[in-house]
VEXLUMMI-715296 format. One record per atom (N, C-alpha, C): x, y, z. Coordinates in steps of 0.1 Angstrom, whole numbers, padded with zeros to 4 digits, always signed. Layout:
BEGIN
XYZ
...
! end
This chain:
BEGIN
+0025+0102-0256
+0018+0091-0255
+0022+0078-0267
+0023+0070-0270
+0024+0063-0279
+0013+0051-0280
+0009+0047-0290
+0003+0036-0296
+0006+0025-0300
+0003+0015-0292
+0009-0001-0296
-0001-0009-0298
-0001-0019-0308
-0009-0030-0307
-0005-0039-0298
-0013-0048-0294
-0012-0061-0279
+0001-0068-0281
+0005-0073-0294
+0014-0081-0293
+0029-0077-0294
+0029-0062-0301
+0043-0054-0295
+0047-0052-0281
+0036-0054-0274
+0043-0052-0259
+0050-0064-0254
+0047-0077-0263
+0059-0087-0259
+0070-0085-0270
+0069-0081-0281
+0082-0082-0290
+0091-0074-0286
+0085-0061-0278
+0097-0047-0275
+0108-0059-0263
+0101-0069-0255
+0111-0071-0249
+0116-0079-0251
+0121-0082-0265
+0131-0094-0269
+0139-0083-0280
+0135-0073-0284
+0142-0070-0291
+0160-0067-0292
+0166-0070-0301
+0180-0073-0305
+0186-0068-0318
+0182-0059-0321
+0185-0054-0336
+0185-0061-0347
+0175-0070-0346
+0168-0074-0354
+0156-0073-0362
+0156-0074-0372
+0137-0071-0378
+0139-0076-0396
+0127-0068-0400
+0120-0072-0414
+0129-0066-0424
+0132-0053-0418
+0140-0043-0429
+0151-0035-0419
+0156-0025-0428
+0161-0013-0421
+0156-0005-0414
+0144-0003-0420
+0135+0008-0414
+0125+0003-0406
+0122-0009-0403
+0118-0016-0388
+0126-0016-0381
+0137-0020-0382
+0151-0022-0371
+0147-0006-0365
+0154+0004-0374
+0157+0017-0364
+0143+0020-0362
+0130+0019-0362
+0120+0023-0357
+0117+0013-0343
+0118+0003-0346
+0119-0006-0335
+0129+0000-0321
+0143+0001-0328
+0150+0003-0320
+0148+0019-0313
+0140+0026-0320
+0136+0041-0313
+0127+0041-0303
+0113+0031-0305
+0106+0028-0296
+0112+0021-0284
+0116+0008-0285
+0124+0001-0274
+0133+0012-0264
+0141+0021-0271
+0148+0031-0263
+0138+0040-0254
+0126+0045-0257
+0116+0052-0252
+0113+0044-0242
+0108+0029-0244
+0097+0023-0236
+0106+0016-0224
+0117+0016-0222
+0130+0014-0216
+0136+0029-0207
+0135+0038-0211
+0140+0053-0209
+0127+0058-0201
+0118+0058-0207
+0105+0069-0199
+0095+0056-0192
+0097+0048-0177
+0085+0042-0175
+0074+0047-0171
+0073+0058-0171
+0060+0066-0169
+0052+0070-0180
+0059+0069-0192
+0053+0073-0204
+0039+0061-0211
+0029+0071-0212
+0014+0065-0216
+0016+0061-0227
+0009+0050-0229
+0008+0038-0241
-0010+0038-0242
-0010+0039-0253
-0026+0039-0257
-0024+0021-0262
-0033+0010-0258
-0033-0001-0267
-0044-0003-0275
-0040-0005-0287
-0047-0005-0302
-0049-0019-0309
-0058-0020-0314
-0062-0033-0323
-0059-0034-0334
-0049-0030-0337
-0045-0023-0355
-0031-0021-0358
-0027-0020-0365
-0012-0016-0370
-0007-0002-0362
+0004-0002-0361
+0007+0009-0352
+0020+0012-0355
+0029+0026-0350
+0042+0031-0356
+0052+0019-0358
+0049+0012-0354
+0061-0004-0355
+0056-0008-0372
+0042-0010-0374
+0034-0017-0383
+0039-0009-0395
+0039+0006-0394
+0042+0015-0403
+0051+0015-0408
+0065+0008-0402
+0080+0003-0405
+0079-0008-0415
+0074-0016-0411
+0072-0029-0417
+0066-0031-0430
+0079-0041-0440
+0075-0040-0452
+0065-0048-0455
+0061-0052-0450
+0051-0066-0446
+0034-0057-0445
+0033-0047-0444
+0023-0040-0441
+0014-0039-0453
+0005-0039-0458
+0002-0035-0471
-0014-0034-0471
-0016-0020-0474
-0034-0018-0478
-0037-0018-0459
-0026-0015-0453
-0035-0018-0433
-0034-0028-0429
-0028-0040-0438
-0030-0054-0426
-0014-0058-0433
-0014-0068-0423
+0000-0076-0424
+0000-0085-0435
+0007-0088-0440
+0007-0097-0453
+0021-0103-0457
+0031-0109-0443
+0040-0113-0441
+0038-0130-0451
+0050-0125-0463
+0052-0135-0473
+0042-0133-0483
+0034-0125-0483
+0022-0120-0492
+0011-0128-0490
+0012-0135-0474
+0000-0143-0472
-0011-0133-0464
-0017-0136-0472
-0034-0127-0465
-0037-0128-0450
-0035-0144-0449
-0037-0146-0437
-0032-0145-0424
-0021-0136-0430
-0012-0130-0416
-0018-0123-0407
-0028-0113-0413
-0036-0105-0405
-0044-0113-0394
-0048-0122-0400
-0056-0127-0388
-0047-0132-0377
-0037-0142-0380
-0029-0146-0371
-0022-0136-0362
-0020-0125-0369
-0015-0113-0359
-0025-0107-0351
-0038-0103-0354
-0050-0101-0345
-0054-0110-0338
-0050-0122-0335
-0053-0134-0325
-0042-0131-0316
-0027-0127-0322
-0020-0124-0310
-0017-0112-0299
-0021-0103-0311
-0030-0089-0303
-0041-0092-0291
-0051-0100-0293
-0062-0101-0287
-0058-0113-0273
-0050-0125-0278
-0045-0131-0271
-0035-0119-0254
-0026-0111-0260
-0020-0104-0250
-0027-0094-0242
-0037-0090-0251
-0043-0078-0243
-0053-0087-0232
-0057-0101-0234
-0065-0109-0228
-0058-0114-0215
-0045-0119-0217
-0037-0126-0203
-0034-0111-0198
-0031-0094-0205
-0027-0087-0197
-0038-0079-0186
-0051-0086-0189
-0061-0077-0186
-0058-0060-0191
-0060-0059-0203
-0061-0045-0210
-0069-0043-0212
-0078-0031-0218
-0088-0029-0231
-0078-0020-0239
-0086-0022-0249
-0083-0014-0260
-0087-0003-0259
-0079+0007-0266
-0079+0022-0265
-0078+0029-0252
-0077+0020-0243
-0073+0026-0226
-0056+0031-0223
-0053+0042-0220
-0043+0043-0216
-0032+0037-0203
-0024+0030-0208
-0017+0028-0195
-0002+0032-0194
+0006+0035-0183
+0020+0035-0185
+0027+0024-0189
+0039+0027-0196
+0051+0014-0197
+0054+0007-0183
+0053+0014-0170
+0057+0009-0157
+0044-0005-0154
+0032-0001-0156
+0017-0004-0155
+0020-0020-0165
+0022-0016-0176
+0021-0028-0187
+0033-0037-0180
+0045-0032-0176
+0058-0039-0174
+0053-0050-0161
+0046-0047-0149
+0044-0051-0139
+0032-0061-0144
+0023-0059-0152
+0011-0069-0156
+0020-0079-0162
+0030-0078-0171
+0042-0086-0181
+0047-0095-0171
+0051-0088-0155
+0059-0096-0149
+0049-0106-0139
+0038-0104-0135
+0027-0110-0126
+0021-0119-0137
+0019-0118-0149
+0005-0124-0157
+0012-0133-0169
+0025-0125-0172
+0027-0140-0188
+0037-0147-0184
+0040-0160-0189
+0044-0167-0182
+0049-0179-0196
+0054-0190-0195
+0056-0200-0205
+0047-0202-0216
+0034-0204-0208
+0024-0208-0210
+0016-0197-0222
+0020-0186-0219
+0014-0174-0226
+0021-0170-0236
+0036-0176-0235
+0048-0171-0249
+0040-0186-0256
+0035-0198-0250
+0033-0207-0263
+0023-0204-0266
+0010-0199-0262
+0001-0197-0269
-0001-0183-0278
+0012-0174-0274
+0010-0161-0283
+0020-0164-0298
+0033-0167-0291
+0041-0167-0300
+0043-0179-0306
+0036-0191-0306
+0039-0202-0312
+0044-0201-0325
+0041-0196-0334
+0047-0196-0347
+0054-0185-0352
+0058-0178-0342
+0070-0165-0342
+0082-0171-0347
+0089-0162-0357
+0096-0168-0362
+0111-0164-0351
+0108-0155-0343
+0116-0151-0335
+0116-0159-0320
+0106-0165-0320
+0106-0172-0308
+0118-0180-0302
+0124-0188-0310
+0135-0196-0310
+0142-0193-0306
+0151-0179-0310
+0157-0171-0303
+0159-0170-0292
+0149-0174-0283
+0148-0165-0269
+0148-0156-0264
+0149-0144-0269
+0150-0134-0266
+0137-0126-0257
+0126-0130-0264
+0114-0125-0256
+0113-0131-0239
+0119-0144-0240
+0118-0147-0228
+0129-0139-0217
+0142-0142-0222
+0149-0133-0216
+0148-0119-0212
+0137-0113-0223
+0132-0094-0219
+0124-0097-0208
+0116-0108-0206
+0104-0108-0195
+0115-0111-0182
+0122-0117-0180
+0130-0124-0169
+0141-0108-0165
+0143-0099-0176
+0151-0086-0173
+0140-0073-0163
+0131-0080-0167
+0121-0066-0166
+0120-0064-0152
! end
């Protein structure tokens, strides 16, 4: 069982070995491999820092502080809530990776990316949209 916050359910689709630090890239590589290899693995949806955040240099005192900006946590939480709402998930509940993938294919579209990922620095690379198409 793995616990992931809402927006990481989207980010994992587009991961291509880029990230905020070597530790983050290594952690993301391992998590993405697990998610691709074990579609029946259980995921608990959480509304806060997860195992990926733990490896991110921007996690300070349990909150995202990208570029020292304390408002980053508010933006990240909004992204999490939007993904959870779009996918009709419940915080704290368990879902299989396959269930999440099916909901992503059925419910996530360009408008969803526009809403959730509008100011994400990785969005311009187009990896997440390509990852969704590849599900």
